[in-house]
C-alpha angles and dihedrals in degrees: 000000000000113000115221096186123030117234092217090056087051091059093048092047087212129170090260090055091050093049093047094053091045089054091048091049092052091047094049090049091054092045090053093051093049094045092050089051093049092048092050092050090046091053090050093049091049091051090049086050090053091051091048091051091051095050089041090056089050089051091051092049086053091055090048089053090051089049088057090050088053095047092122091060105069096194095049095044093046091048094050094044093050096047094043092056090049091050090047089052090051090051091053091050087050090053090050090050090055092050094052092047091049091050094047091049090049094048099043117019101026094046091045093055095042099043115019097035091042090051092048088053096051090047087052091053091053091048092049092049091045090049091050091049091052093049090052090048092051091048091049094047091050093050096050112117113239092221093060103070095181091056091047091051092048092049093047092048092048090049094052090049094049091046093050091047091046093051090050094049092040091055091050089048094052090046090053091047093052091045096051092044089057096040097051090066093048095049095047093045091049092049093051094044091050092047094050092046089053091049092046092050090048093051093042093053089047092050091051091047092054093041088057090059098038095103091048091051090051091051090045090051092056090047089049090051090052091047090052091052092047091047090051092047091050090048091053091049092050092049090049093048089046092051094045093052091046090055093053113098097220136108126243093252089059089058097039104051104075131124134193120202091196099044110157094228093051094244104127094183139347139181145113123305135169114245123203111221121234093227126105094266094057092217122182121228128185112232138167107254128192139175114225143140088014090300139107109227141163143189138188099219132016093249094049119102115254117264112214118225099174119021094198123016091205088069096055143064134209131219142164112278124249098205106139095198097057137042129224095032127153132175130225107205121196129173091258104037147348130230127205116213133181128207127203095244143008093257090049089050094049091048095053090048091050091046092053092046089050093049090049093051094045087056089062095047090243093129094061093049094047091050089054093053095048090051088052093051090046092052092048089062090071128060095204137045119260115225107224096177127160091257088073091058108064115202118259093232094052091051091050093049088053090054095048091048093062111107110274095009094106088072129052108267094229105033105016097236110161127254102011115199101196135069143197104226097194093050096036099230139124123238142190118242095260096048089045089058089052093048090051090054090059091066132246093278087069103032135358109208126205135169119251093207107031105036129075113245125211113222094244089054091053090050090051093052090050092052093059127022139166097293095052095046093044091055083060106040097031098040095123105035093104094051091043090046089226117168116229118219120253128215092269094050118118117267091243089057092051094046092051089051095049094047091048091048104045105017103036093022094210097159100054123099105267123230118233114274092244091061130229122262128196109276118212134179117249103270132165110233121211100187101030133054098188119084130188117256120255124241136184116257109255116255090232113019117205113270097225094061099100132193120255092262097245095318124126128202117265129206089263094060094071101279125081123239097266094047090047094057091048096046094047093083097045107030119085126171090234091063097058134102109253091252091049089044091055087047094054097038090052088057089050094046089233105151098180090057092045090053089049090053092051091048089056092055102269115168106241086213095046110160117219099212090188092058108051093284094287122167131219087259091056089046091053090051094064099067087036096242105176091182096049090050092048090051093051093048090048086056097051107274115165109243093198100047111128133214125223091284091056091253123139131195091277090056092052095043089054093046093053093041097241101159094180092054093049088054092047095049093046088053089052094053103264114169109250090187099057113114128210128226090285091054093250121138119205095264089054087050089050092050090048090054094043095233106157098187094055092045088053093051096047093047093046089050090050093048090049093050088050092051092050090051095045123090092223127120102249105055095114095057090061088056093057093049091045092052095046093051093046091049091054090048090051092050091049093044090056101036109023106021093160089071090064096058090088119133131181116214090192094055097082092043095051092044095049 
């Protein structure tokens, strides 16, 4: 043990001894102050730790309560329960750490201050008193007169006693000094070792606790990543649906008033109606009505029991109300009572009346019998049997694989992000989710966005996507980016940069090859026309024709493409697609079924409904009908072509498709709203033309479309059933036209005779 103060010096009571004990006293005083401060701070820290543990336990209890709330979700409840147990274990270990530190402080620092330092101070008091007594005895001995022996003896005796006592106390004091100097090291080291052991144990146990759930955390992280992707996809879908509905020019009532006789949940129709009370006050109350289980019922709140208005719909009738104070009323009358109801609009009223009537008829099985009779009438229109095999219905996945296999379609057309899941159907390109949102903001007149994975795709749309593709469209819309040294955005570019690029590319069309400012007109050779008096204007060939204007790939114009046989042969040597006005270019390319050139013409401002005054006022859509190009017609329709625009003979695309016997195009035009009642200059509508040409399939389609229209306009009960049959048959025709067109080249030579 290191001796701070020597015992020999103590006996001498030398200056060195006095200086040593003064240094020790100062050091012990400072040590006491610092230890008391440390103990105070430690106690405050431990108290804060106890408060933290208490609040943390409340937090864990809250997590457990949340776990109970999510008990129906196995993943969420399991995650919350497992993590709350781990956190609770950590809190227990933290509480143990606080107790260990508290015990260590009490055993070492606190006891050292209260016992050893206090004993040192008491010994110091005895030493100071003994030192003072010795000083007094020395002074008294020095002052004793030599002539007074008794005083000398007393002074000498007192000095010996004081010196003996001082030596005894000073030895004890020196011992206490040396002991406390050694013990302070032990106590402080033991405290720190105990503290660090407790901390090490706490963190080791915490590490082991979290290591035990490490595999579960990784598994949960993967699930979380998938949840984030699903959430983003759901958000995109909701935004798309939101934007689509906002673009529809309909009122809420038009969307809300619908009924379904064959609803899977048995609820034919439901919605709010006002009901007049049967009391003397005749008050009106708004209630939620529904038609279900052959009954008319209502309720005020979802949890309320259903109140039955009509027990059996077969025993009631319905009629428009005669209440003079309110509009849109109708009355449900049964043998026992009647109920006056009020809708929000006239359409709402008529739909409810029709729904009740349909439910009444369904109860008597009239709907099934009427459907059979309609199917028999539909089948009697054709003399053959249509083959609606599975081959005519290509799988969705196969079609999407074809789209994604087109050159350039594996990356976003505008930012090159891999595996795009969206498409612009009028441009024929694939897009990533962010670029698709920007395209959607441009408006449908610039880009019509559809999901490759979530939306259903018609076969003609899939073929359209396969005819174009990102590489083809970018050769048109990005033709000048190299010479302009424009930097194309990449997948990580900010949305603002992508939006500016897309607007410059498709709206402002900054990167396409510009036409000369003077314009380009359709150039023709000087020919004498026998049947026409109008000729196309001549124009000089542009100094630098646009690159994307391609030649017709070895095809020549036929008489059906707007120029007769003689003119076609003469024009073949001097007409090139690159020399045409954009409208005329679109017109010629439509006849040649060249979709890239058609897209090029539209990019250069061609009017999709451009009229060729020198060729019977035909439009590009009519030109595409002649060779029977389903894809070219679909492309023009997606880009705003008018399906009812007539030529000089009052014939629209539907007339021409009927004349040429293109069943798939007839189906396409009918689906796009073509008028089947319009007559040409000879007074013939499309169905008459189909009968004259003995085309059984087209007659079937036209008659079915006419029947469907009549059922929609009729006030009868079964108009909706015709819609389902109509849609099913037209869907089968569309699949066959896209995948097995040879099956639609069926004619019946007996049709005209039997009809006449």
